[in-house]
PyMOL Python script that loads the backbone (N, CA, C, O; Angstrom):
from pymol import cmd

cmd.read_pdbstr("""\
ATOM      1  N   UNK A   1      11.727 -60.122 -13.276  1.00  0.00           N
ATOM      2  CA  UNK A   1      10.426 -59.548 -13.563  1.00  0.00           C
ATOM      3  C   UNK A   1      10.614 -58.249 -14.338  1.00  0.00           C
ATOM      4  O   UNK A   1      11.497 -57.450 -14.026  1.00  0.00           O
ATOM      5  N   UNK A   2       9.795 -58.051 -15.330  1.00  0.00           N
ATOM      6  CA  UNK A   2       9.808 -56.805 -16.092  1.00  0.00           C
ATOM      7  C   UNK A   2       8.669 -55.921 -15.602  1.00  0.00           C
ATOM      8  O   UNK A   2       7.513 -56.343 -15.584  1.00  0.00           O
ATOM      9  N   UNK A   3       8.997 -54.697 -15.206  1.00  0.00           N
ATOM     10  CA  UNK A   3       7.996 -53.725 -14.795  1.00  0.00           C
ATOM     11  C   UNK A   3       7.515 -52.974 -16.032  1.00  0.00           C
ATOM     12  O   UNK A   3       8.323 -52.559 -16.861  1.00  0.00           O
ATOM     13  N   UNK A   4       6.210 -52.801 -16.156  1.00  0.00           N
ATOM     14  CA  UNK A   4       5.641 -52.046 -17.265  1.00  0.00           C
ATOM     15  C   UNK A   4       5.132 -50.716 -16.717  1.00  0.00           C
ATOM     16  O   UNK A   4       4.346 -50.676 -15.770  1.00  0.00           O
ATOM     17  N   UNK A   5       5.596 -49.630 -17.333  1.00  0.00           N
ATOM     18  CA  UNK A   5       5.136 -48.279 -16.984  1.00  0.00           C
ATOM     19  C   UNK A   5       4.518 -47.694 -18.236  1.00  0.00           C
ATOM     20  O   UNK A   5       5.134 -47.707 -19.302  1.00  0.00           O
ATOM     21  N   UNK A   6       3.300 -47.177 -18.116  1.00  0.00           N
ATOM     22  CA  UNK A   6       2.586 -46.630 -19.264  1.00  0.00           C
ATOM     23  C   UNK A   6       2.157 -45.193 -19.031  1.00  0.00           C
ATOM     24  O   UNK A   6       1.787 -44.802 -17.923  1.00  0.00           O
ATOM     25  N   UNK A   7       2.216 -44.412 -20.111  1.00  0.00           N
ATOM     26  CA  UNK A   7       1.668 -43.056 -20.137  1.00  0.00           C
ATOM     27  C   UNK A   7       0.487 -43.105 -21.096  1.00  0.00           C
ATOM     28  O   UNK A   7       0.653 -43.410 -22.277  1.00  0.00           O
ATOM     29  N   UNK A   8      -0.708 -42.805 -20.584  1.00  0.00           N
ATOM     30  CA  UNK A   8      -1.906 -42.904 -21.409  1.00  0.00           C
ATOM     31  C   UNK A   8      -2.758 -41.639 -21.293  1.00  0.00           C
ATOM     32  O   UNK A   8      -2.787 -40.991 -20.247  1.00  0.00           O
ATOM     33  N   UNK A   9      -3.451 -41.299 -22.381  1.00  0.00           N
ATOM     34  CA  UNK A   9      -4.322 -40.128 -22.343  1.00  0.00           C
ATOM     35  C   UNK A   9      -5.637 -40.449 -21.630  1.00  0.00           C
ATOM     36  O   UNK A   9      -6.121 -41.581 -21.651  1.00  0.00           O
ATOM     37  N   UNK A  10      -6.190 -39.425 -21.004  1.00  0.00           N
ATOM     38  CA  UNK A  10      -7.513 -39.519 -20.394  1.00  0.00           C
ATOM     39  C   UNK A  10      -8.294 -38.272 -20.795  1.00  0.00           C
ATOM     40  O   UNK A  10      -7.740 -37.369 -21.421  1.00  0.00           O
ATOM     41  N   UNK A  11      -9.539 -38.218 -20.451  1.00  0.00           N
ATOM     42  CA  UNK A  11     -10.338 -37.036 -20.782  1.00  0.00           C
ATOM     43  C   UNK A  11      -9.848 -35.794 -20.031  1.00  0.00           C
ATOM     44  O   UNK A  11     -10.054 -34.668 -20.485  1.00  0.00           O
ATOM     45  N   UNK A  12      -9.200 -36.001 -18.882  1.00  0.00           N
ATOM     46  CA  UNK A  12      -8.730 -34.883 -18.062  1.00  0.00           C
ATOM     47  C   UNK A  12      -7.248 -34.574 -18.246  1.00  0.00           C
ATOM     48  O   UNK A  12      -6.748 -33.617 -17.655  1.00  0.00           O
ATOM     49  N   UNK A  13      -6.530 -35.362 -19.053  1.00  0.00           N
ATOM     50  CA  UNK A  13      -5.094 -35.131 -19.215  1.00  0.00           C
ATOM     51  C   UNK A  13      -4.370 -36.412 -19.542  1.00  0.00           C
ATOM     52  O   UNK A  13      -4.688 -37.088 -20.520  1.00  0.00           O
ATOM     53  N   UNK A  14      -3.384 -36.748 -18.710  1.00  0.00           N
ATOM     54  CA  UNK A  14      -2.531 -37.916 -18.941  1.00  0.00           C
ATOM     55  C   UNK A  14      -2.275 -38.636 -17.629  1.00  0.00           C
ATOM     56  O   UNK A  14      -2.175 -38.002 -16.578  1.00  0.00           O
ATOM     57  N   UNK A  15      -2.168 -39.960 -17.683  1.00  0.00           N
ATOM     58  CA  UNK A  15      -1.852 -40.724 -16.484  1.00  0.00           C
ATOM     59  C   UNK A  15      -0.570 -41.526 -16.692  1.00  0.00           C
ATOM     60  O   UNK A  15      -0.232 -41.939 -17.802  1.00  0.00           O
ATOM     61  N   UNK A  16       0.122 -41.724 -15.582  1.00  0.00           N
ATOM     62  CA  UNK A  16       1.267 -42.625 -15.538  1.00  0.00           C
ATOM     63  C   UNK A  16       0.875 -43.730 -14.576  1.00  0.00           C
ATOM     64  O   UNK A  16       0.530 -43.471 -13.423  1.00  0.00           O
ATOM     65  N   UNK A  17       0.930 -44.952 -15.054  1.00  0.00           N
ATOM     66  CA  UNK A  17       0.611 -46.078 -14.180  1.00  0.00           C
ATOM     67  C   UNK A  17       1.554 -47.223 -14.496  1.00  0.00           C
ATOM     68  O   UNK A  17       2.073 -47.342 -15.605  1.00  0.00           O
ATOM     69  N   UNK A  18       1.758 -48.045 -13.509  1.00  0.00           N
ATOM     70  CA  UNK A  18       2.687 -49.143 -13.712  1.00  0.00           C
ATOM     71  C   UNK A  18       2.539 -50.226 -12.677  1.00  0.00           C
ATOM     72  O   UNK A  18       1.838 -50.088 -11.675  1.00  0.00           O
ATOM     73  N   UNK A  19       3.234 -51.315 -12.964  1.00  0.00           N
ATOM     74  CA  UNK A  19       3.250 -52.446 -12.042  1.00  0.00           C
ATOM     75  C   UNK A  19       3.765 -51.987 -10.680  1.00  0.00           C
ATOM     76  O   UNK A  19       4.782 -51.300 -10.587  1.00  0.00           O
ATOM     77  N   UNK A  20       3.064 -52.367  -9.651  1.00  0.00           N
ATOM     78  CA  UNK A  20       3.503 -52.068  -8.298  1.00  0.00           C
ATOM     79  C   UNK A  20       3.151 -50.675  -7.797  1.00  0.00           C
ATOM     80  O   UNK A  20       3.438 -50.346  -6.646  1.00  0.00           O
ATOM     81  N   UNK A  21       2.539 -49.858  -8.632  1.00  0.00           N
ATOM     82  CA  UNK A  21       2.154 -48.510  -8.187  1.00  0.00           C
ATOM     83  C   UNK A  21       0.799 -48.588  -7.482  1.00  0.00           C
ATOM     84  O   UNK A  21      -0.158 -49.139  -8.026  1.00  0.00           O
ATOM     85  N   UNK A  22       0.725 -48.042  -6.287  1.00  0.00           N
ATOM     86  CA  UNK A  22      -0.523 -48.055  -5.539  1.00  0.00           C
ATOM     87  C   UNK A  22      -1.569 -47.174  -6.211  1.00  0.00           C
ATOM     88  O   UNK A  22      -2.749 -47.520  -6.250  1.00  0.00           O
ATOM     89  N   UNK A  23      -1.131 -46.035  -6.740  1.00  0.00           N
ATOM     90  CA  UNK A  23      -2.038 -45.106  -7.408  1.00  0.00           C
ATOM     91  C   UNK A  23      -1.371 -44.587  -8.667  1.00  0.00           C
ATOM     92  O   UNK A  23      -0.149 -44.454  -8.723  1.00  0.00           O
ATOM     93  N   UNK A  24      -2.173 -44.295  -9.669  1.00  0.00           N
ATOM     94  CA  UNK A  24      -1.609 -43.706 -10.869  1.00  0.00           C
ATOM     95  C   UNK A  24      -1.388 -42.211 -10.653  1.00  0.00           C
ATOM     96  O   UNK A  24      -2.056 -41.583  -9.832  1.00  0.00           O
ATOM     97  N   UNK A  25      -0.448 -41.659 -11.398  1.00  0.00           N
ATOM     98  CA  UNK A  25      -0.176 -40.227 -11.334  1.00  0.00           C
ATOM     99  C   UNK A  25      -0.923 -39.560 -12.477  1.00  0.00           C
ATOM    100  O   UNK A  25      -0.992 -40.109 -13.577  1.00  0.00           O
ATOM    101  N   UNK A  26      -1.485 -38.380 -12.228  1.00  0.00           N
ATOM    102  CA  UNK A  26      -2.277 -37.665 -13.227  1.00  0.00           C
ATOM    103  C   UNK A  26      -1.620 -36.332 -13.534  1.00  0.00           C
ATOM    104  O   UNK A  26      -1.183 -35.622 -12.629  1.00  0.00           O
ATOM    105  N   UNK A  27      -1.550 -35.994 -14.826  1.00  0.00           N
ATOM    106  CA  UNK A  27      -0.918 -34.762 -15.291  1.00  0.00           C
ATOM    107  C   UNK A  27      -1.806 -34.103 -16.327  1.00  0.00           C
ATOM    108  O   UNK A  27      -2.555 -34.780 -17.032  1.00  0.00           O
ATOM    109  N   UNK A  28      -1.725 -32.784 -16.419  1.00  0.00           N
ATOM    110  CA  UNK A  28      -2.454 -32.069 -17.466  1.00  0.00           C
ATOM    111  C   UNK A  28      -1.649 -32.014 -18.753  1.00  0.00           C
ATOM    112  O   UNK A  28      -2.207 -31.778 -19.824  1.00  0.00           O
ATOM    113  N   UNK A  29      -0.352 -32.229 -18.659  1.00  0.00           N
ATOM    114  CA  UNK A  29       0.552 -32.169 -19.806  1.00  0.00           C
ATOM    115  C   UNK A  29       1.122 -33.549 -20.118  1.00  0.00           C
ATOM    116  O   UNK A  29       1.601 -34.244 -19.222  1.00  0.00           O
ATOM    117  N   UNK A  30       1.070 -33.942 -21.381  1.00  0.00           N
ATOM    118  CA  UNK A  30       1.659 -35.212 -21.791  1.00  0.00           C
ATOM    119  C   UNK A  30       3.161 -35.228 -21.595  1.00  0.00           C
ATOM    120  O   UNK A  30       3.734 -36.254 -21.228  1.00  0.00           O
ATOM    121  N   UNK A  31       3.801 -34.093 -21.839  1.00  0.00           N
ATOM    122  CA  UNK A  31       5.251 -34.002 -21.657  1.00  0.00           C
ATOM    123  C   UNK A  31       5.660 -34.213 -20.216  1.00  0.00           C
ATOM    124  O   UNK A  31       6.652 -34.886 -19.939  1.00  0.00           O
ATOM    125  N   UNK A  32       4.909 -33.649 -19.308  1.00  0.00           N
ATOM    126  CA  UNK A  32       5.221 -33.833 -17.878  1.00  0.00           C
ATOM    127  C   UNK A  32       4.968 -35.270 -17.440  1.00  0.00           C
ATOM    128  O   UNK A  32       5.704 -35.816 -16.618  1.00  0.00           O
ATOM    129  N   UNK A  33       3.926 -35.876 -17.990  1.00  0.00           N
ATOM    130  CA  UNK A  33       3.652 -37.281 -17.682  1.00  0.00           C
ATOM    131  C   UNK A  33       4.793 -38.156 -18.188  1.00  0.00           C
ATOM    132  O   UNK A  33       5.232 -39.073 -17.494  1.00  0.00           O
ATOM    133  N   UNK A  34       5.271 -37.873 -19.393  1.00  0.00           N
ATOM    134  CA  UNK A  34       6.378 -38.650 -19.942  1.00  0.00           C
ATOM    135  C   UNK A  34       7.644 -38.463 -19.103  1.00  0.00           C
ATOM    136  O   UNK A  34       8.360 -39.432 -18.851  1.00  0.00           O
ATOM    137  N   UNK A  35       7.927 -37.249 -18.674  1.00  0.00           N
ATOM    138  CA  UNK A  35       9.099 -36.995 -17.825  1.00  0.00           C
ATOM    139  C   UNK A  35       9.012 -37.802 -16.534  1.00  0.00           C
ATOM    140  O   UNK A  35       9.992 -38.414 -16.110  1.00  0.00           O
ATOM    141  N   UNK A  36       7.831 -37.802 -15.911  1.00  0.00           N
ATOM    142  CA  UNK A  36       7.649 -38.540 -14.656  1.00  0.00           C
ATOM    143  C   UNK A  36       7.832 -40.042 -14.883  1.00  0.00           C
ATOM    144  O   UNK A  36       8.447 -40.727 -14.065  1.00  0.00           O
ATOM    145  N   UNK A  37       7.299 -40.548 -15.986  1.00  0.00           N
ATOM    146  CA  UNK A  37       7.430 -41.969 -16.296  1.00  0.00           C
ATOM    147  C   UNK A  37       8.891 -42.341 -16.523  1.00  0.00           C
ATOM    148  O   UNK A  37       9.346 -43.385 -16.057  1.00  0.00           O
ATOM    149  N   UNK A  38       9.622 -41.496 -17.232  1.00  0.00           N
ATOM    150  CA  UNK A  38      11.037 -41.766 -17.490  1.00  0.00           C
ATOM    151  C   UNK A  38      11.864 -41.720 -16.198  1.00  0.00           C
ATOM    152  O   UNK A  38      12.789 -42.513 -16.024  1.00  0.00           O
ATOM    153  N   UNK A  39      11.527 -40.785 -15.288  1.00  0.00           N
ATOM    154  CA  UNK A  39      12.217 -40.735 -13.986  1.00  0.00           C
ATOM    155  C   UNK A  39      11.947 -42.011 -13.195  1.00  0.00           C
ATOM    156  O   UNK A  39      12.863 -42.600 -12.620  1.00  0.00           O
ATOM    157  N   UNK A  40      10.702 -42.425 -13.171  1.00  0.00           N
ATOM    158  CA  UNK A  40      10.321 -43.649 -12.462  1.00  0.00           C
ATOM    159  C   UNK A  40      11.045 -44.851 -13.065  1.00  0.00           C
ATOM    160  O   UNK A  40      11.566 -45.693 -12.333  1.00  0.00           O
ATOM    161  N   UNK A  41      11.080 -44.934 -14.382  1.00  0.00           N
ATOM    162  CA  UNK A  41      11.774 -46.032 -15.062  1.00  0.00           C
ATOM    163  C   UNK A  41      13.261 -46.019 -14.733  1.00  0.00           C
ATOM    164  O   UNK A  41      13.846 -47.070 -14.469  1.00  0.00           O
ATOM    165  N   UNK A  42      13.873 -44.848 -14.747  1.00  0.00           N
ATOM    166  CA  UNK A  42      15.299 -44.726 -14.434  1.00  0.00           C
ATOM    167  C   UNK A  42      15.579 -45.199 -13.017  1.00  0.00           C
ATOM    168  O   UNK A  42      16.553 -45.915 -12.784  1.00  0.00           O
ATOM    169  N   UNK A  43      14.742 -44.811 -12.075  1.00  0.00           N
ATOM    170  CA  UNK A  43      14.920 -45.246 -10.681  1.00  0.00           C
ATOM    171  C   UNK A  43      14.850 -46.767 -10.573  1.00  0.00           C
ATOM    172  O   UNK A  43      15.649 -47.379  -9.864  1.00  0.00           O
ATOM    173  N   UNK A  44      13.896 -47.374 -11.273  1.00  0.00           N
ATOM    174  CA  UNK A  44      13.761 -48.830 -11.225  1.00  0.00           C
ATOM    175  C   UNK A  44      14.971 -49.520 -11.857  1.00  0.00           C
ATOM    176  O   UNK A  44      15.479 -50.507 -11.324  1.00  0.00           O
ATOM    177  N   UNK A  45      15.424 -48.995 -12.990  1.00  0.00           N
ATOM    178  CA  UNK A  45      16.595 -49.580 -13.659  1.00  0.00           C
ATOM    179  C   UNK A  45      17.825 -49.470 -12.770  1.00  0.00           C
ATOM    180  O   UNK A  45      18.614 -50.411 -12.683  1.00  0.00           O
ATOM    181  N   UNK A  46      17.995 -48.331 -12.110  1.00  0.00           N
ATOM    182  CA  UNK A  46      19.148 -48.151 -11.228  1.00  0.00           C
ATOM    183  C   UNK A  46      19.115 -49.102 -10.040  1.00  0.00           C
ATOM    184  O   UNK A  46      20.149 -49.397  -9.441  1.00  0.00           O
ATOM    185  N   UNK A  47      17.923 -49.578  -9.703  1.00  0.00           N
ATOM    186  CA  UNK A  47      17.824 -50.555  -8.607  1.00  0.00           C
ATOM    187  C   UNK A  47      17.908 -51.996  -9.132  1.00  0.00           C
ATOM    188  O   UNK A  47      17.689 -52.950  -8.385  1.00  0.00           O
ATOM    189  N   UNK A  48      18.230 -52.140 -10.430  1.00  0.00           N
ATOM    190  CA  UNK A  48      18.460 -53.463 -10.988  1.00  0.00           C
ATOM    191  C   UNK A  48      17.283 -54.106 -11.697  1.00  0.00           C
ATOM    192  O   UNK A  48      17.354 -55.272 -12.086  1.00  0.00           O
ATOM    193  N   UNK A  49      16.198 -53.357 -11.871  1.00  0.00           N
ATOM    194  CA  UNK A  49      15.002 -53.913 -12.509  1.00  0.00           C
ATOM    195  C   UNK A  49      15.050 -53.722 -14.025  1.00  0.00           C
ATOM    196  O   UNK A  49      15.781 -52.873 -14.535  1.00  0.00           O
ATOM    197  N   UNK A  50      14.268 -54.517 -14.725  1.00  0.00           N
ATOM    198  CA  UNK A  50      14.052 -54.349 -16.156  1.00  0.00           C
ATOM    199  C   UNK A  50      12.705 -53.653 -16.314  1.00  0.00           C
ATOM    200  O   UNK A  50      11.724 -54.036 -15.676  1.00  0.00           O
ATOM    201  N   UNK A  51      12.660 -52.627 -17.168  1.00  0.00           N
ATOM    202  CA  UNK A  51      11.452 -51.826 -17.324  1.00  0.00           C
ATOM    203  C   UNK A  51      11.062 -51.747 -18.792  1.00  0.00           C
ATOM    204  O   UNK A  51      11.904 -51.531 -19.663  1.00  0.00           O
ATOM    205  N   UNK A  52       9.779 -51.924 -19.049  1.00  0.00           N
ATOM    206  CA  UNK A  52       9.231 -51.654 -20.376  1.00  0.00           C
ATOM    207  C   UNK A  52       8.424 -50.368 -20.262  1.00  0.00           C
ATOM    208  O   UNK A  52       7.463 -50.297 -19.497  1.00  0.00           O
ATOM    209  N   UNK A  53       8.815 -49.362 -21.018  1.00  0.00           N
ATOM    210  CA  UNK A  53       8.138 -48.069 -21.005  1.00  0.00           C
ATOM    211  C   UNK A  53       7.250 -47.980 -22.236  1.00  0.00           C
ATOM    212  O   UNK A  53       7.714 -48.174 -23.360  1.00  0.00           O
ATOM    213  N   UNK A  54       5.972 -47.686 -22.024  1.00  0.00           N
ATOM    214  CA  UNK A  54       4.998 -47.555 -23.111  1.00  0.00           C
ATOM    215  C   UNK A  54       4.384 -46.159 -23.043  1.00  0.00           C
ATOM    216  O   UNK A  54       3.843 -45.761 -22.011  1.00  0.00           O
ATOM    217  N   UNK A  55       4.469 -45.431 -24.134  1.00  0.00           N
ATOM    218  CA  UNK A  55       3.889 -44.092 -24.190  1.00  0.00           C
ATOM    219  C   UNK A  55       2.890 -44.057 -25.343  1.00  0.00           C
ATOM    220  O   UNK A  55       3.220 -44.379 -26.484  1.00  0.00           O
ATOM    221  N   UNK A  56       1.669 -43.660 -25.018  1.00  0.00           N
ATOM    222  CA  UNK A  56       0.589 -43.641 -25.996  1.00  0.00           C
ATOM    223  C   UNK A  56       0.254 -42.209 -26.408  1.00  0.00           C
ATOM    224  O   UNK A  56       0.418 -41.271 -25.628  1.00  0.00           O
ATOM    225  N   UNK A  57      -0.214 -42.057 -27.640  1.00  0.00           N
ATOM    226  CA  UNK A  57      -0.657 -40.761 -28.153  1.00  0.00           C
ATOM    227  C   UNK A  57      -2.105 -40.519 -27.768  1.00  0.00           C
ATOM    228  O   UNK A  57      -2.788 -41.417 -27.276  1.00  0.00           O
ATOM    229  N   UNK A  58      -2.560 -39.310 -27.993  1.00  0.00           N
ATOM    230  CA  UNK A  58      -3.939 -38.929 -27.659  1.00  0.00           C
ATOM    231  C   UNK A  58      -4.951 -39.843 -28.364  1.00  0.00           C
ATOM    232  O   UNK A  58      -6.007 -40.137 -27.802  1.00  0.00           O
ATOM    233  N   UNK A  59      -4.644 -40.294 -29.581  1.00  0.00           N
ATOM    234  CA  UNK A  59      -5.579 -41.156 -30.317  1.00  0.00           C
ATOM    235  C   UNK A  59      -5.537 -42.622 -29.870  1.00  0.00           C
ATOM    236  O   UNK A  59      -6.250 -43.463 -30.417  1.00  0.00           O
ATOM    237  N   UNK A  60      -4.694 -42.922 -28.869  1.00  0.00           N
ATOM    238  CA  UNK A  60      -4.625 -44.276 -28.331  1.00  0.00           C
ATOM    239  C   UNK A  60      -3.555 -45.149 -28.974  1.00  0.00           C
ATOM    240  O   UNK A  60      -3.295 -46.255 -28.500  1.00  0.00           O
ATOM    241  N   UNK A  61      -2.928 -44.666 -30.050  1.00  0.00           N
ATOM    242  CA  UNK A  61      -1.865 -45.455 -30.667  1.00  0.00           C
ATOM    243  C   UNK A  61      -0.578 -45.336 -29.858  1.00  0.00           C
ATOM    244  O   UNK A  61      -0.344 -44.336 -29.179  1.00  0.00           O
ATOM    245  N   UNK A  62       0.251 -46.374 -29.943  1.00  0.00           N
ATOM    246  CA  UNK A  62       1.495 -46.382 -29.173  1.00  0.00           C
ATOM    247  C   UNK A  62       2.566 -45.584 -29.911  1.00  0.00           C
ATOM    248  O   UNK A  62       2.844 -45.834 -31.084  1.00  0.00           O
ATOM    249  N   UNK A  63       3.160 -44.624 -29.212  1.00  0.00           N
ATOM    250  CA  UNK A  63       4.219 -43.796 -29.787  1.00  0.00           C
ATOM    251  C   UNK A  63       5.587 -44.368 -29.473  1.00  0.00           C
ATOM    252  O   UNK A  63       6.485 -44.338 -30.315  1.00  0.00           O
ATOM    253  N   UNK A  64       5.756 -44.897 -28.249  1.00  0.00           N
ATOM    254  CA  UNK A  64       7.046 -45.422 -27.804  1.00  0.00           C
ATOM    255  C   UNK A  64       6.825 -46.713 -27.043  1.00  0.00           C
ATOM    256  O   UNK A  64       5.920 -46.826 -26.216  1.00  0.00           O
ATOM    257  N   UNK A  65       7.666 -47.675 -27.340  1.00  0.00           N
ATOM    258  CA  UNK A  65       7.704 -48.907 -26.545  1.00  0.00           C
ATOM    259  C   UNK A  65       9.172 -49.290 -26.486  1.00  0.00           C
ATOM    260  O   UNK A  65       9.771 -49.650 -27.500  1.00  0.00           O
ATOM    261  N   UNK A  66       9.743 -49.212 -25.302  1.00  0.00           N
ATOM    262  CA  UNK A  66      11.168 -49.487 -25.161  1.00  0.00           C
ATOM    263  C   UNK A  66      11.448 -50.275 -23.898  1.00  0.00           C
ATOM    264  O   UNK A  66      10.763 -50.126 -22.886  1.00  0.00           O
ATOM    265  N   UNK A  67      12.454 -51.107 -23.976  1.00  0.00           N
ATOM    266  CA  UNK A  67      12.907 -51.876 -22.825  1.00  0.00           C
ATOM    267  C   UNK A  67      14.139 -51.192 -22.257  1.00  0.00           C
ATOM    268  O   UNK A  67      15.030 -50.788 -23.005  1.00  0.00           O
ATOM    269  N   UNK A  68      14.192 -51.063 -20.959  1.00  0.00           N
ATOM    270  CA  UNK A  68      15.313 -50.433 -20.273  1.00  0.00           C
ATOM    271  C   UNK A  68      15.871 -51.399 -19.242  1.00  0.00           C
ATOM    272  O   UNK A  68      15.121 -52.047 -18.512  1.00  0.00           O
ATOM    273  N   UNK A  69      17.184 -51.490 -19.188  1.00  0.00           N
ATOM    274  CA  UNK A  69      17.827 -52.335 -18.186  1.00  0.00           C
ATOM    275  C   UNK A  69      19.238 -51.821 -17.956  1.00  0.00           C
ATOM    276  O   UNK A  69      19.726 -50.952 -18.678  1.00  0.00           O
ATOM    277  N   UNK A  70      19.882 -52.370 -16.943  1.00  0.00           N
ATOM    278  CA  UNK A  70      21.232 -51.958 -16.576  1.00  0.00           C
ATOM    279  C   UNK A  70      22.192 -52.323 -17.675  1.00  0.00           C
ATOM    280  O   UNK A  70      23.389 -52.060 -17.561  1.00  0.00           O
TER     281      UNK A  70
END
""", "prot")
cmd.dss("prot")
cmd.show_as("cartoon", "prot")
cmd.util.cbc("prot")
cmd.orient("prot")
């Protein structure tokens, strides 16, 4: 199974959400949201999962789409 983790803009800041997350994480800074998403992705990869990381810009366009695995 591939886990998808996304960083998306909102009117109040940025959210990190992904497969299997009970609640999304909210940040005022896009950089902090991206750091949290990358940490979460790294933890999943270290446990043997495949992760697709998607990071979106304020205008809604995709800035990064990468697959991570062991």
